[in-house]
C-alpha positions as MATLAB code, in Angstrom:
seq = 'XXXXXXXXXXXXXXXXXXXXXXXXXXXXXXXXXXXXXXXXXXXXXXXXXXXXXXXXXXXXXXXXXXXXXXXXXXXXXXXXXXXXXXXXXXXXXXXXXXXXXXXXXXXXXXXXXXXXXXXXXXXXXXXXXXXXXXXXXXXXXXXXXXXXXXXXXXXXXXXXXXXXXXXXXXXXXXXXXXXXXXXXXXXXXXXXXXXXXXXXXXXXXXXXXXXXXXXXXXXXXXXXXXXXXXXXXXXXXXXXXXXXXXXXXXXXXXXXXXXXXXXXXXXXXXXXXXXXXXXXXXXXXXXXXXXXXXXXXXXXXXXXXXXXXXXXXXXXXXXXXXXXXXXXXXXXXXXXXXXXXXXXXXXXXXXXXXXXXXXXXXXXXXXXXXXXXXXXXXXX';
ca = [
       1.765  106.185  -13.487;
      -1.215  108.563  -13.849;
      -2.184  108.931  -17.494;
      -5.208  111.202  -17.213;
      -7.300  113.107  -14.695;
     -10.997  113.913  -15.054;
     -12.994  116.281  -12.857;
     -16.692  115.370  -12.745;
     -19.479  117.251  -10.992;
     -22.504  115.713   -9.269;
     -24.546  115.979  -12.475;
     -22.135  113.661  -14.292;
     -20.564  116.366  -16.470;
     -16.818  116.230  -17.164;
     -15.870  119.876  -16.859;
     -12.060  119.460  -16.897;
      -9.577  116.865  -18.091;
      -5.784  116.683  -18.149;
      -3.607  114.135  -19.927;
       0.090  113.465  -19.326;
       1.371  110.406  -21.160;
      -1.314  109.768  -23.748;
      -4.823  110.977  -24.425;
      -7.477  108.706  -22.901;
     -10.989  109.159  -24.242;
     -13.823  110.309  -22.020;
     -15.592  107.025  -22.717;
     -13.442  105.411  -20.017;
     -15.530  107.328  -17.478;
     -18.587  105.258  -18.458;
     -17.357  102.569  -16.051;
     -17.290  105.187  -13.320;
     -20.800  106.381  -14.155;
     -22.081  102.793  -13.982;
     -20.549  102.356  -10.517;
     -22.022  105.700   -9.487;
     -25.520  104.572  -10.506;
     -25.186  101.369   -8.490;
     -24.019  103.229   -5.379;
     -26.678  104.332   -2.918;
     -24.837  107.570   -2.162;
     -22.125  109.626   -3.857;
     -19.708  108.821   -1.042;
     -20.258  105.071   -1.556;
     -18.766  104.971   -5.059;
     -15.868  102.455   -5.040;
     -12.550  104.342   -4.954;
     -10.900  101.755   -7.228;
     -12.668  100.506  -10.352;
     -11.097   97.924  -12.634;
     -11.775   98.119  -16.379;
     -10.477   95.881  -19.198;
      -7.543   98.213  -19.967;
      -7.393  100.766  -17.118;
      -7.848  101.293  -13.409;
      -9.989  104.212  -12.257;
      -9.003  105.609   -8.857;
     -11.172  108.433   -7.539;
     -11.978  110.616   -4.541;
     -14.979  112.823   -3.756;
     -14.240  116.322   -2.479;
     -16.541  119.338   -2.281;
     -19.140  117.892   -4.684;
     -16.451  117.052   -7.254;
     -15.153  113.629   -8.300;
     -11.414  113.523   -9.031;
     -11.038  110.477  -11.299;
      -7.541  109.366  -12.313;
      -6.833  106.842  -15.055;
      -4.046  104.300  -14.455;
      -2.832  101.690  -16.926;
      -0.531   99.692  -14.633;
      -0.950   98.454  -11.081;
       0.122  101.014   -8.489;
      -0.591  101.349   -4.750;
      -4.117  102.855   -4.678;
      -3.468  104.846   -1.505;
      -0.540  106.538   -3.224;
      -2.826  107.849   -5.971;
      -5.601  108.739   -3.513;
      -3.160  110.772   -1.422;
      -2.015  112.627   -4.520;
      -5.609  113.431   -5.526;
      -6.223  114.852   -2.058;
      -3.076  116.962   -2.479;
      -4.516  118.313   -5.725;
      -7.796  119.230   -4.021;
      -5.935  120.822   -1.097;
      -3.827  122.853   -3.524;
      -6.953  124.182   -5.260;
      -8.367  125.057   -1.844;
      -5.185  126.888   -0.902;
      -4.938  128.821   -4.167;
      -8.572  129.740   -4.797;
     -10.044  129.743   -1.281;
     -12.440  126.951   -2.228;
     -12.322  123.765   -4.253;
     -15.501  124.187   -6.280;
     -16.476  123.828   -9.915;
     -16.939  127.581  -10.245;
     -13.518  128.404   -8.783;
     -11.802  125.858  -11.031;
     -13.520  127.162  -14.157;
     -12.689  130.767  -13.268;
      -8.997  129.878  -12.849;
      -8.670  127.176  -15.470;
      -5.289  128.448  -16.747;
      -3.744  128.302  -13.271;
      -5.311  124.873  -12.729;
      -3.560  123.475  -15.810;
      -0.283  125.120  -14.787;
      -0.537  123.559  -11.316;
      -1.303  120.103  -12.683;
       1.631  120.394  -15.072;
       4.003  121.156  -12.193;
       2.554  118.629   -9.750;
       3.008  115.717  -12.162;
       5.991  115.059  -14.417;
       5.173  112.485  -17.084;
       2.526  111.056  -14.764;
       4.689  110.897  -11.626;
       4.329  113.298   -8.641;
       6.973  116.023   -8.684;
       6.098  119.149   -6.665;
       3.229  118.825   -4.218;
       4.311  121.192   -1.444;
       2.410  124.466   -1.271;
       5.571  126.526   -0.654;
       7.273  125.245   -3.773;
       4.182  125.593   -5.949;
       3.627  129.196   -4.872;
       7.156  130.055   -5.983;
       6.631  128.306   -9.298;
       3.117  129.653   -9.914;
       1.953  132.797   -8.157;
      -1.488  132.611   -6.515;
      -4.164  134.615   -8.342;
      -4.949  138.126   -7.135;
      -6.996  140.938   -8.651;
      -3.929  143.117   -9.187;
      -1.927  140.293  -10.748;
      -4.828  139.410  -13.055;
      -5.061  143.020  -14.266;
      -1.295  143.203  -14.862;
      -1.281  139.879  -16.719;
      -4.150  140.951  -18.955;
      -2.328  144.187  -19.866;
       1.206  142.866  -20.253;
       0.317  139.395  -21.503;
       2.480  137.729  -18.837;
       1.543  134.653  -16.788;
       1.656  133.571  -13.160;
       4.618  131.245  -13.771;
       7.750  132.302  -11.878;
      10.950  133.263  -13.682;
      13.360  131.321  -11.444;
      13.434  127.794  -10.083;
      12.513  127.632   -6.368;
      15.561  127.308   -4.140;
      13.932  124.499   -2.199;
      13.868  122.272   -5.266;
      17.680  122.235   -5.332;
      18.185  121.312   -1.650;
      17.594  118.241    0.473;
      14.708  120.090    2.187;
      12.344  120.656   -0.743;
       9.354  121.479    1.481;
      10.869  124.756    2.780;
      11.978  127.733    0.745;
      15.181  129.555    1.601;
      15.475  133.086    2.906;
      12.282  133.132    4.985;
      12.094  136.215    7.238;
       9.448  137.297    9.724;
       9.266  140.240   12.087;
       7.386  138.142   14.667;
       8.328  134.468   14.897;
       5.267  132.343   15.705;
       4.332  128.669   15.661;
       0.820  127.323   16.267;
      -0.309  123.720   16.602;
      -3.958  122.590   16.511;
      -4.811  119.114   17.827;
      -8.088  118.001   16.232;
      -9.593  114.694   17.376;
     -12.742  112.846   16.342;
     -14.154  110.168   18.650;
     -16.087  107.262   17.147;
     -18.035  105.531   19.908;
     -20.870  103.087   20.492;
     -22.917  103.888   23.608;
     -25.603  101.597   25.035;
     -28.988  102.781   26.344;
     -27.658  103.206   29.888;
     -24.935  105.607   28.709;
     -22.013  103.189   29.087;
     -19.335  103.137   26.380;
     -19.244   99.866   24.438;
     -16.575  100.856   21.921;
     -14.590  104.030   21.330;
     -11.564  105.091   19.308;
     -10.001  108.411   18.314;
      -8.965  109.668   14.882;
      -6.718  112.698   15.321;
      -4.535  115.114   13.368;
      -2.074  117.853   14.300;
      -2.214  120.873   12.003;
       0.554  123.441   12.217;
       0.967  127.064   11.202;
       4.660  127.950   11.240;
       5.944  131.487   10.701;
       9.612  131.273   11.683;
      12.622  132.913   10.081;
      15.595  131.050    8.671;
      15.831  127.266    8.902;
      14.352  126.318   12.320;
      14.764  122.840   13.785;
      11.824  121.919   16.056;
      11.095  119.055   18.427;
       7.666  118.040   19.719;
       7.183  115.433   22.435;
       4.089  113.751   23.910;
       3.199  112.744   27.438;
       2.351  109.187   26.355;
       3.298  108.595   22.704;
       2.647  104.839   22.947;
      -1.078  105.534   22.688;
      -0.671  106.637   19.063;
      -1.273  103.995   16.404;
      -1.220  104.102   12.587;
       0.739  107.363   12.597;
       1.147  109.126    9.255;
       3.917  111.734    9.059;
       4.689  114.763    6.965;
       7.920  114.185    4.965;
       9.733  116.757    7.116;
       9.691  114.501   10.206;
      12.825  112.463   11.006;
      11.414  108.981   11.218;
      14.472  107.355   12.835;
      14.269  109.625   15.868;
      10.577  108.890   16.228;
      11.294  105.156   16.190;
      14.037  105.437   18.802;
      12.835  108.251   21.109;
       9.172  108.810   20.157;
       9.930  112.499   19.570;
       8.857  114.493   16.526;
      11.962  116.237   15.180;
      11.585  118.257   11.992;
      12.453  121.318    9.939;
       8.950  122.605    9.195;
       7.563  124.009    5.953;
       6.640  127.659    5.931;
       2.942  128.300    6.531;
       0.088  125.843    7.081;
       0.537  122.085    6.825;
      -0.550  118.834    8.476;
       2.194  117.484   10.711;
       0.832  114.029   11.589;
      -2.371  112.024   11.671;
      -2.912  109.202   14.142;
      -5.383  106.828   15.759;
      -5.959  105.866   19.389;
      -7.392  102.337   19.406;
     -10.212  101.029   21.544;
      -7.732   98.959   23.582;
      -6.636  102.176   25.277;
      -8.839  104.168   27.604;
     -10.785  106.622   25.437;
     -12.733  109.140   27.515;
     -15.805  110.753   25.975;
     -16.412  114.359   27.120;
     -20.219  114.036   27.059;
     -22.739  111.446   28.135;
     -25.671  110.340   25.999;
     -28.759  108.432   27.125;
     -31.667  107.527   24.912;
     -34.984  105.721   25.061;
     -37.241  104.643   22.217;
     -40.810  103.354   22.489;
     -43.692  102.522   20.184;
     -47.382  102.576   20.999;
     -49.304   99.344   20.610;
     -51.732   99.148   17.690;
     -50.543  102.544   16.517;
     -48.193  104.006   13.932;
     -46.600  106.476   16.361;
     -43.670  106.344   18.748;
     -41.300  108.458   20.801;
     -37.526  108.800   20.839;
     -35.866  110.744   23.691;
     -32.179  111.674   23.812;
     -30.517  113.202   26.880;
     -27.076  114.701   26.404;
     -24.804  116.611   28.767;
     -21.135  117.213   29.655;
     -19.150  115.061   32.030;
     -17.912  116.952   35.072;
     -14.613  115.095   35.465;
     -13.164  115.855   32.013;
     -11.328  119.029   33.024;
     -11.893  121.333   30.062;
     -15.385  122.741   29.603;
     -17.392  121.521   26.626;
     -18.386  124.615   24.677;
     -20.988  123.124   22.367;
     -22.369  119.961   20.814;
     -24.015  119.381   17.448;
     -26.103  116.208   17.329;
     -27.435  114.712   14.117;
     -30.127  112.010   14.170;
     -30.406  109.990   10.971;
     -33.950  108.633   10.827;
     -34.762  105.472    8.827;
     -37.139  105.295    5.877;
     -39.897  103.902    8.124;
     -40.365  107.358    9.679;
     -42.706  109.435    7.520;
     -43.053  112.487    9.759;
     -42.045  113.746   13.216;
     -42.358  116.550   15.761;
     -39.223  117.761   17.549;
     -38.882  119.403   20.951;
     -35.549  120.514   22.455;
     -34.968  122.024   25.903;
     -32.216  124.180   24.425;
     -30.707  124.906   21.037;
     -32.033  124.971   17.493;
     -33.095  122.113   15.273;
     -34.137  121.394   11.697;
     -36.094  118.603   10.036;
     -35.957  117.534    6.387;
     -38.758  115.056    5.623;
     -37.507  114.446    2.071;
     -33.889  113.342    2.349;
     -33.934  112.196    6.022;
     -30.163  112.338    5.863;
     -29.909  114.689    8.822;
     -33.448  115.539    9.870;
     -32.631  116.538   13.434;
     -29.778  118.966   13.958;
     -29.506  120.422   17.442;
     -26.828  122.779   18.689;
     -26.421  122.899   22.461;
     -24.369  125.433   24.418;
     -23.400  124.040   27.810;
     -23.589  126.687   30.537;
     -23.423  125.861   33.372;
     -21.303  122.730   33.196;
     -23.724  120.382   35.003;
     -26.676  121.173   32.728;
     -28.273  118.377   30.723;
     -30.497  118.835   27.694;
     -33.319  116.725   26.325;
     -34.221  116.241   22.672;
     -37.626  114.636   22.172;
     -38.708  113.322   18.775;
     -42.345  112.301   18.394;
     -42.344  109.824   15.497;
     -45.563  110.159   13.517;
     -46.997  108.064   10.676;
     -44.591  105.149   10.841;
     -44.593  102.711    7.951;
     -45.740   99.644    9.874;
     -44.224   97.242    7.353;
     -40.754   98.654    8.060;
     -41.030   99.973   11.605;
     -39.651   96.945   13.412;
     -36.771   96.006   11.135;
     -33.275   96.186   12.631;
     -32.134   98.541    9.873;
     -34.856  101.028   10.775;
     -33.434  102.256   14.068;
     -32.353  105.901   14.455;
     -28.663  106.620   14.088;
     -27.056  109.267   16.320;
     -24.065  111.331   15.291;
     -22.548  114.067   17.442;
     -19.594  116.399   17.211;
];
């Protein structure tokens, strides 16, 4: 399936490559570089690029492009998911998925890639299994390996590989048995100038940290599971029980993992915990204007909103601006204009509202009144 993998930094340098079936020359990445030049931003590079003899499927993580080379047609999402697993594994092993960390641990990186793919097909992608196969790097282990000449590769095959539950190793023991679940949701909404919600949907995930002894069997139920759409499960979840009872039943891996990801569509009632109102005005016969944003928490949402970060993406028509905020800090970058206004608000008391005022100075009059030159708000 996957013939080769190239890691490329933002400067266009290939700093690591791995081949499984046959060696593919670096010249195949020229098609990727051409698509990168045509893209307006690094995140807008097409994830699937067709070439005369190969398919290039890539992701962008932590300022690194993971580019895989495929010779036959395969489901692109399957390869993209695997590339994200590779990046997550590097993050788990080295604490960060950066070019420096990969170069400093290049031997372990090649050992991990060799175990994660067998002849181009995914084999071991679970963190528990990989850590039994290849020990994570530590200062003490590095010193011992340099003296004795040994490696981080384990001497025995992980017990989980030989069972029907490959994601959990056998013989797990803890003094204190604990299980934590984090529900993380991101709301994408369109709000009109009066503050009313035009469109809203939720993208959510449930991350788990399980530290339980033995072979636990857990069940997790929801108050209204019918709200969840496009649910993606970890392999440990029993899908038949979810289809019949809408209950998550699973034997969890040991440690941190993502249990499910889901979406709540706009057809359901999506409540936004804050309200946003904005006004924009331009002075006649002048190249200046004003953009006011009022943001505050809703009182009927139950849980208190602890803080809000609001990013205002200004268009290229804005040449300069002055910012004033009633509370919080802000920054302005006149060069990139990617996130020129960044304001962090702490809501206390609950019924407090905060005003961000942006005085737009030196507008480019030729571009000021185009539809694409309106400010774009982003909050989280």
